[in-house]
Each structure stands twice: as C-alpha cells, then as structure tokens.
C-alpha positions, 0 to 999 in steps of 0.5 A: 446360194446364188453367188453375185457377179458384176457383168459389164456389156460392154460395147462393139459386139459386147451386148450380143455376145454377153447376152448370149452367155447369160443365156446359156448360164441361165438355162444351165441354171448357174447359182448365180445373181447379176448386177450390171454395170456401163463401162466403156466407151459412152463413160469415156465420152462422157468425160471419165478418162478411165472409162468406168463410174465410181458406182461400177467399183463399188460393185466390184468390191462387193460382189469380188467377181467381173464377167466383162465383155470387149470395150472400145476406147475412143481414139486420141490420147488421155483415156486410160486402158480399162483393162490395165486400170481395173487390173491394178486397183483389183490386185489382178496380179494373175492373167491366165489364158488356155489355148487349146486346139479343136481339130477337125472342127476349128481349122489348125495346123497343130492339133495336139496344142492345149497350153496355159499362159500364166502373165504377170499381170500388174507390172513391167512396161505395163506400168504406164510410167513414161515421160518426154525427156528431151525434143528426142528422146523419151523413156518408158520405165519397166517396173519389176518387184520381188513380190510380184514376181514370187505372186506370179510363179508361185500361182503358175506353179500352183495352177500347174498341181492344180490342173494336173499339168507337168510342166511349168516352162519361164520365158524371160530375156535375161541375157539383156535385162539381167537385173529385171528379167534376172529376178523373175528367172532367179524367182522363178529357180527358187519356187520351181524348187519347191515343186519337185514333181513339176518340171521346169525350163526355161527359155529366153523369151525370142527363140522359145516364142519362135518354138512355141509357134514351132512346137506349141505341144511342147509346152504345157504352162508357160509362165513370163512377164507382162508384155511378153505374156500378152504377146504370146498368148495373142499369138498362142490363141491364133495358131491353136485356131482362133483368137476368138474362141479365147477366154481369159481370168484375171485372178487377185488375192480377192478378186477375179475377173472374167473376159473374152480375149478380143476385141469390141471389133464394131465393125461387126455389132449389131449383125448377129455375126459374133462369136461368143466363145471366147466370153463363154468360156471366160464364165466358164473359168468364172463358174469354176472360180466361184466353186459351181464346177458342176455348171462349167462341166455342164456348158464346156461339154455343151459348148464342145458338142456344138462345135462337133456336130458342126454348128459353127459362127461365121468366123470359124466356118468352114463348107467341107467341116460345118454343117451350118453357118449360124448366127449368134444367137442361134450358136447360143442356142445350139449349145442350150440344147446340147446341155447334158450332152458331151462330146464324142470325139474331142476330149470331154471336160471334167472339172468335179476334181478341179473345184477352185480353191484358194491359192498360196500368195506366200510371199518369202521373208527377206533377210535385211540388206545393208544399201549403201549410196555409192554415186549416181547417174545424171542424164543431161540434155546436150546438143551441138558437144562432142562427147569427147568436149562434154565429158571433159567438161563433166569430169572437170565438175567433180567433187572430191567425192564424186567423179565422172566415170562414163559418158553413155548416150542410148546405153552406149559408152561414147566417152572416155574412148569412144569412135565417132561411128557412134550416132548421138541423140541430145540425151546422154548419161553420166555416171559419177561414182563416188567414196564409201560414206557419201550421202544424199547432200554429195548428190545434191552438192554434185547436182548444184555445180552441174546446174551452175556449169550450166547443163540441164539436169532431165533424170537423175538415178541413184546408184546403191551397193546392198551388202556391198555389191553393186546394184546396177546396170555396167557402163 
C-alpha cells in the first residue's frame, strides 16, 4: 500500500530541491502518493497572514505526513512564522535534528561527531506572546508546562532507546530561571529514572553549548527547550560540516513534518546550484517514520556513496577532495545511479532494526494541589518620580489585607533599601502580599485604590501558594 503524504515545494530554492528529492524517492520506489499544496510567499502576499490556506490544512490533517521545502516569509510586520503555526496546530511537539560529520568528504574539525538534538517545539518564548507595556518596556512571555516537558523528555529517552543511543543530556538555564527551566530539569530527572540503561547528565546551557562546540563527540542525544534547541541545532549542524546537509523532523502524536533546516536562499534560486541533501535526509526520516525503512536505507546509503565518490554541490565542493562539482539535478541523478550501493569508507546505514514505532507519550498523574491566593504584583508606569517616593506612596495605599513589600525595576530591587546607582525604566513592579484567606475581590479593591491614587497599572500577576509553598520568584 502507498502512504499518502502532503508535499509543499516552497520558495526560493525550494522547488528545485523538492523536485530533486521526489525524483530520488520515485527511483527508489518509495511507496508514497503525493498531494501537493501551496504555502509560503505567494500565499502570504495574497493576504493570508499565516502563509497557508485552509484547504491545505485539510490535506495535512488527512495525510498526517508533511514533506516541506523551505519558504520565504515576506519582510515587514504582520506575517506569522509558518513553521511555528504548523507545529502548534498539528501538535508537533518534538523537533529532531541529527548532526553528523562526514569526513573527509565534507570538511569538519570534528570527524567523530554524531549527535541528535531533540528540542521542545511548541512552548517557551516561541509561544510568541508579547506586549509593549510602556514607552520603554516590552515583554515576551516564556511559557513552560509540565505536560510539555514530560512529552519532550520522554520522547528523547524513547528515541535513545529505539536507536541504541547511550546517553541523554539535558540543557537548561535553571540557575537563573529556577521555576521555568527548573521544571524542565526536574521532569528530566524524574523521567530519566525510568531508563536506567541510559546515561544521563545535565548542563547549564551556556557552558554546555561551549562544551558542545568544543567536543561534540562527547554528546549523544541532547534534549532541551525550544529557543536553546533552535540555536544549538544550527551550531551543531554547521560545525558538523554544513547547515545545508541537515534534515529535521517534527513529530506529534498524530502528525509529522519533515524538512531541511536551512532557509529558502532566494539568491541561489533557479541556478541549479542548491544542495538538496538537507531535504533528502528529512525525507529519509519521513520514510523511517511511515514504516518504509527499507527505502530509507536504500536512499541514505546511495547518498553516502555519492558523497564518498566525490560528486559534490558547490557548497561542499573542495578541489582536493571532490571529483566533480555538480548541480542540483546532477547530484540527484548521481544518487539515483547509486541506489543499491553502499559506502565503503563512510559508515553504512542500517534501518531494519529501527523501524518507527509509536513512542510513548504517557503523562504522569499529578496529585491534587491546594492553591491559595497570597498577593499580587502590580506593574506600573511611572516617570519622573524617585523609587523611594514611589515605594512610600504605594505602601500608603495598601489595604487592611494587602501590604506593599517591595518595588523592583526590571527585576532589581529599588525600594526599600534601594541604591541611587540602579538604573530605572518607566515600568516598576510593586509586590503586595497579604494575610491568609485572600480572594479576587481583595485584589480588585487594591487595584481600584491604586488607580484612584493616579497610578497607571499596565499589567498584573496574581501570587499563589501551592500546598503552602510560595510559587513565584523572590524579590
């Protein structure tokens, strides 16, 4: 039986590399039937802010498999990221990016590099929730959920187990973001305990990234949050040899999307120059996902044999190592002519024991927690008033249930006991805490009093106790 897939040719070099990839899949007798949709620049410019028509969603929801070429997002505001939109709407929570070196045929300083970066795909700062609150201050919300952490961490361990990886490394910044990144680290430790055969380690993202850039061969599978994973995977692909060689999968419970990690490169469009390798390796991941590991192995090894034989596109061509510089079509034809061959110097690929099975997306059952309101943070716009005077006025406005405790500016305490050297913008946060038994009406009463005193409230955050423990950042 043929598996239906949805295909988008994209923009820039997209149509050329997609045609090359589909010609290879056809020659390899991949058991697929293709539905074509249009996405990207033309759709954006036709007035669709998300870059994809409603009819395209019908195809994606029907086939549940999306092979996507790079697209161009027009310059200017109002255009949403199609990748982010697709990942969220289809629930594609896991982004998987293998980063492998191919010495000596692709230049690299790390010949032993073979790691996989698994990145949470729906949350974090990529939630895209932002506000301009005052003339001087904007805010971007970092959203981290326990279910989101559990799904991606479990996927990483399941991936490692299925593909015989020995170690999973977690990257966070929980020394600073103790609650958000701290939750990710906590979940990593909890779920990791269920996989005793796999080595586990945690790195703070800054030194961890430095270690990865210096000795990538010491890492196997890396699991991390959305923003960190986006940055790390591009770095890893580049130091492995070329961003142009890296494929990517985006996996959900029901649907999946496969692509190259590079952009649409409009300056190279229409010149028969582009390297289709990233999209081809994304297609190989797709074949494994849909249970056609035999075709995936055939294509992957033919690609490795082509690299080994020295037929290279301009981006990886080197006169000392390459036999010929070839164009997009010629590179695809070279791969087709090698279907059924295996590399003799590069490590041949075997997928027979790694056929994709449904990974567990089991979520833990959390005990019921008692949640109580214990205060509120008021974010206020204020200009031309000293923090000391501002704090004293806000303290005087308190109610019999809520008292001003601290005034901060960009997270720095400026009252009480502030110092003159602290630079302040026009947005302040005043924390009011109260006695047990507070309710929402108590918070509303406070806000009315603050407003009546002439203050401009631009944002509020309620403070909660969970099982008697304060659940918000300290002063």
